Each structure stands twice: as C-alpha cells, then as structure tokens.
C-alpha positions in Angstrom: 3.6 53.7 -16.8 2.0 54.4 -13.4 4.0 53.1 -10.4 2.5 52.0 -7.0 3.8 53.4 -3.7 1.6 51.5 -1.1 -1.9 50.2 -0.5 -4.2 50.0 2.5 -4.9 46.2 2.4 -3.7 44.8 5.8 -2.1 41.4 6.3 -4.7 39.2 8.0 -3.0 35.8 8.2 0.8 36.3 8.1 3.1 38.3 10.4 5.6 38.7 7.6 5.4 37.8 3.9 8.6 35.8 4.0 8.3 34.3 0.5 7.8 37.7 -1.1 10.7 39.2 0.8 12.8 36.2 -0.2 12.0 36.7 -3.9 12.9 40.4 -3.7 16.2 39.6 -1.9 17.0 36.8 -4.4 16.4 39.2 -7.4 18.6 41.9 -5.9 21.4 39.5 -5.0 21.5 38.1 -8.5 21.5 41.6 -10.0 24.4 42.7 -7.8 26.3 39.5 -8.4 25.9 39.7 -12.2 26.8 43.4 -12.5 29.8 43.1 -10.1 31.4 41.3 -13.1 32.9 38.7 -10.7 31.5 36.0 -13.0 32.4 37.8 -16.2 30.6 39.9 -18.7 27.0 40.6 -17.5 25.4 40.4 -20.9 27.1 37.0 -21.6 25.9 35.6 -18.2 22.3 36.8 -18.7 22.2 35.3 -22.2 22.9 31.9 -20.7 20.0 32.1 -18.3 17.6 34.0 -20.4 14.7 32.7 -22.5 15.7 32.6 -26.2 12.8 31.2 -28.3 14.9 29.7 -31.1 17.2 28.0 -28.5 14.2 26.7 -26.6 12.7 25.2 -29.8 16.0 23.7 -30.8 16.5 25.9 -33.8 19.7 27.4 -32.5 22.4 26.8 -29.9 24.3 29.0 -27.6 28.0 29.6 -28.2 30.3 27.1 -26.3 31.6 29.8 -24.0 28.1 30.7 -22.7 27.2 28.9 -19.5 23.6 28.2 -18.6 21.0 25.6 -17.7 19.1 23.3 -20.1 16.9 25.5 -22.3 13.5 24.5 -20.6 14.8 25.6 -17.2 15.4 29.1 -18.5 11.6 29.6 -18.2 12.4 29.8 -14.4 16.0 31.2 -14.3 15.1 34.1 -16.5 12.8 35.4 -13.8 15.8 36.3 -11.6 17.8 38.3 -14.0 17.3 42.0 -14.9 18.9 44.1 -17.6 19.3 47.4 -15.8 18.8 49.2 -12.5 15.5 50.8 -13.7 14.3 47.3 -14.8 14.8 45.7 -11.4 13.8 48.8 -9.4 10.4 49.0 -11.1 9.7 45.3 -10.9 10.7 45.0 -7.2 8.5 48.0 -6.4 5.4 46.3 -7.9 6.3 43.1 -6.2 6.9 44.8 -2.8 3.6 46.7 -2.9 1.3 43.9 -4.2 3.1 40.6 -3.4 2.8 40.7 0.4 -1.0 40.8 0.3 -1.3 38.1 -2.4 1.0 35.9 -0.2 -1.2 36.6 2.8 -4.3 35.5 0.8 -2.6 32.3 -0.4 0.0 31.2 2.2 3.7 31.4 1.6 4.2 28.0 -0.1 1.2 28.4 -2.4 2.3 32.0 -3.2 5.7 30.9 -4.2 4.3 28.1 -6.5 1.8 30.7 -7.9 4.6 33.2 -8.6 6.8 30.7 -10.4 3.8 29.3 -12.4 2.8 32.7 -13.6 6.4 33.4 -14.6 6.6 30.1 -16.6 3.3 30.8 -18.3 4.5 34.3 -19.2 7.6 32.8 -20.8 5.5 30.3 -22.7 3.3 33.1 -24.1 6.5 35.0 -25.2 8.1 32.1 -27.0 5.0 31.1 -28.9 4.4 34.7 -29.8 7.9 35.1 -31.1 9.1 31.5 -31.9 11.9 32.5 -34.3 13.3 35.3 -32.1 16.9 35.2 -30.9 16.4 38.1 -28.5 17.0 37.0 -24.9 14.1 37.6 -22.4 15.0 38.3 -18.7 13.0 39.8 -15.9 10.4 39.1 -13.3 7.7 41.2 -14.9 5.8 38.2 -16.3 5.4 36.6 -12.8 4.7 40.1 -11.3 1.9 40.6 -13.9 0.3 37.4 -12.4 0.7 38.9 -8.9 -1.0 42.1 -10.0 -3.9 40.1 -11.6 -4.2 38.2 -8.3 -4.4 41.5 -6.3 -7.1 42.6 -8.6 -9.2 39.5 -7.9 -8.4 39.5 -4.1 -8.4 43.2 -3.2 -10.3 45.2 -5.8 -11.6 47.6 -3.1 -8.2 48.4 -1.6 -6.9 51.9 -2.1 -3.6 52.0 -4.0 -1.5 55.1 -3.8 0.7 55.6 -6.9 2.5 58.1 -9.1 3.2 58.8 -12.7 7.1 59.2 -13.0 7.1 61.7 -15.9 4.7 64.0 -14.0 6.9 63.6 -10.9 10.0 64.7 -12.8 8.2 67.7 -14.3 6.6 68.9 -11.1 9.3 68.2 -8.5 11.7 71.0 -9.5 8.9 73.6 -9.3 7.8 72.3 -5.9 11.4 72.5 -4.6 11.7 76.1 -5.8 8.5 77.1 -4.0 10.0 75.5 -0.8 13.3 77.4 -1.3 11.6 80.8 -1.6 9.3 80.2 1.3 6.1 80.2 -0.7 5.4 76.5 -0.4 5.1 73.9 2.4 6.2 70.2 2.5 2.5 69.1 2.6 1.2 71.5 -0.1 -1.0 69.7 -2.7 -1.0 70.8 -6.3 -3.9 69.9 -8.6 -5.0 67.4 -5.9 -1.7 65.5 -6.0 0.6 65.0 -3.0 4.3 66.0 -3.2 7.1 65.0 -3.4 6.0 62.2 -5.8 2.7 64.0 -6.7 0.9 60.8 -5.8 -2.8 60.0 -6.3 -5.2 57.4 -4.8 -7.2 54.9 -6.8 -9.0 51.6 -6.0 -7.1 48.4 -6.7 -9.7 47.6 -9.4 -9.1 50.9 -11.2 -5.3 51.1 -10.7 -4.5 47.5 -11.8 -7.4 47.3 -14.2 -6.0 50.3 -16.1 -2.5 48.8 -15.9 -3.8 45.5 -17.4 -5.6 47.4 -20.3 -2.3 49.2 -21.0 -0.5 45.8 -21.3 -3.1 44.5 -23.6 -3.0 47.6 -25.8 0.8 47.5 -26.0 0.8 43.8 -26.8 -1.7 44.3 -29.6 -0.3 47.4 -31.2 3.2 48.1 -29.9 4.8 44.7 -29.2 6.9 44.5 -32.4 8.6 47.9 -31.9 9.3 47.7 -28.1 12.1 46.3 -26.0 9.5 45.2 -23.5 8.0 41.7 -23.9 4.4 42.7 -23.7 3.2 39.2 -24.5 5.0 37.9 -21.5 3.0 40.4 -19.4 -0.2 39.1 -21.0 0.8 35.5 -20.3 1.4 36.4 -16.6 -2.0 38.2 -16.4 -3.8 35.3 -17.9 -2.1 32.8 -15.5 -2.8 35.1 -12.5 -6.5 35.3 -13.3 -6.8 31.6 -13.9 -4.7 30.3 -11.0 -5.7 32.7 -8.2 -9.0 30.8 -7.4 -6.9 27.6 -7.1 -4.1 28.9 -4.9 -5.9 31.3 -2.6 -7.0 30.3 0.9 -10.6 28.9 1.0 -11.7 31.5 3.5 -10.4 34.4 1.4 -13.2 35.7 -0.9 -12.6 36.6 -4.4 -13.5 40.3 -5.3 -13.3 41.1 -1.6 -14.1 44.8 -1.3 -13.0 45.4 2.3 -13.2 47.2 4.6 -9.5 47.8 5.0 -7.3 49.5 7.5 -5.1 52.6 7.0 -2.5 52.4 4.3 0.3 50.1 5.5 3.1 52.4 4.5 1.4 55.7 5.2 2.2 57.6 8.5 -0.4 57.3 11.2 -2.6 60.4 11.3 -2.0 62.7 14.3 -5.0 63.9 16.3 -4.6 67.5 17.7 -6.7 69.0 20.4 -9.3 71.5 19.2 -7.3 74.6 20.2 -4.3 73.5 18.1 -6.2 72.8 14.8 -6.0 75.2 11.9 -8.8 77.1 10.2 -11.4 75.2 8.3 -11.5 75.7 4.5 
C-alpha cells in the first residue's frame, strides 16, 4: 500500500487542527495504555472494546472476565484501539496528512462528528458483511477511509507526496552504500524518486482515487483471506463521500482544484544568487 508523507493544501480557516490532533493523541494514548499491560492482557482488553458481529447481533456473549461497554457502543470504542505498532503508525500517518485539511474545510466540531460517523458506518458495513463472525475488529481505518474520501472531494487538485514502503526498503540500502563510498549525494534522485523514502508526487485525485480502487478490489476479491477488514474501509469511503457535502463549510467548494501553496511539510526552497547556482542540465 502507498503511504502519504505530506500534501500542499494549506489551512485556510483554522490556525491549528485541534480536533485532528486530539484524535491522534487519543489513539496513541490508548495504544500505550493497553500495551503497557497496566490493565491486564492487551488482547483481552481489546476484545472487550472491539466490534464482534455475533456479539453485536446477540448471537454470542463475551466471557464474564472480559470488561467492555454495551455491544452497540463498540462501534465507537473500537476506533481507538489498534492491534500493533504498524497498525497504529500507518493509520495515524494517513490521519495526520489528510485530517487537518478536512477539519479546516468542515470546522473542528463538524469534523469530529464526521469522523465518528464514518467510523460507525464502517463498523456497520463490517458487521453486515460478516454477521456470524467472532473475529474482533479494532482500528481507526474505517473512519480514516472516510477522511480520505472527504479529501478527494475537497482537495482533488492538491499535490500529495507519498512513498511505497516495499520499494523504500529495497532501494534505501543501495542509496546508503552510494553515500558511504562517496558516489552519491543526499539529494540524488533515482528513477525520478526522491531519497531517503524514494517518494513521488501525485494529485490528490490520483493518489486517493487509486487507494480507493485498491480498497474496492480487495473487498471484492481478497476480503475473505485477509486480516484486514476491507468492507469496513468500503463503509468508511461510502460514508465519507455521502457526508462530506453535508459537513463541509458552505463556502468551501467541492472538487476545489486550487491553487495551493507550497507543501506544508516540505522545506522552503532556498534562492541562491546567480553566481552561486550550479550548471544547467
């Protein structure tokens, strides 16, 4: 799966995306608390707060020693639990890159309600797709799928810089070797990709559009053999596309194609005097 690094869509209405930052902090704090084992076995704790379709439909009950909220509330609580460091890291990266702009286009309160609504809808899709499953579902990816869909509608012309982790892992050692022997440079591009992540640039429409297609393909063909709840992603996407026109600010246009400023996380370009510039290629 491709991962985002940053985009060039500026914040126009908010100084700080407080709701998005609060969601990221809440997810990280819950993860650290659960895996500190202060409250007991992490898997047992997560099972109590996860979505379990058979429990939600009343076909099964949790063991007496498992603590958790009433089954319907797990549609919300499950959004704040993650099964591994890679799980939460990838989810929070997507939320960090795209969530601030969506919050800016909606307002903090509307964004928070939008996020939770997408997460609940993602859970509903999952339980109706697998009504007899006893496999717990945790993670914010359903809600984040809705955020990605909103970004597609709100900032399709934004430039997203991303990377493909398998390619990064393959290319990074060779790049480090060229630096060590003096034959490379920190800014050297290979095959048009920028180290150290070997990142690339794409429009928001292309980046997220391709990501959405991948979710639909996996939900159609690979959902039964995967540990990823692809139907939850589909539910979040559907909710995001449907709810964005309702939750966005009136003055923010759908399918706004810019123009945008420089990438918000990219270093500002340095202008050198003519005599200090290098040769033209």
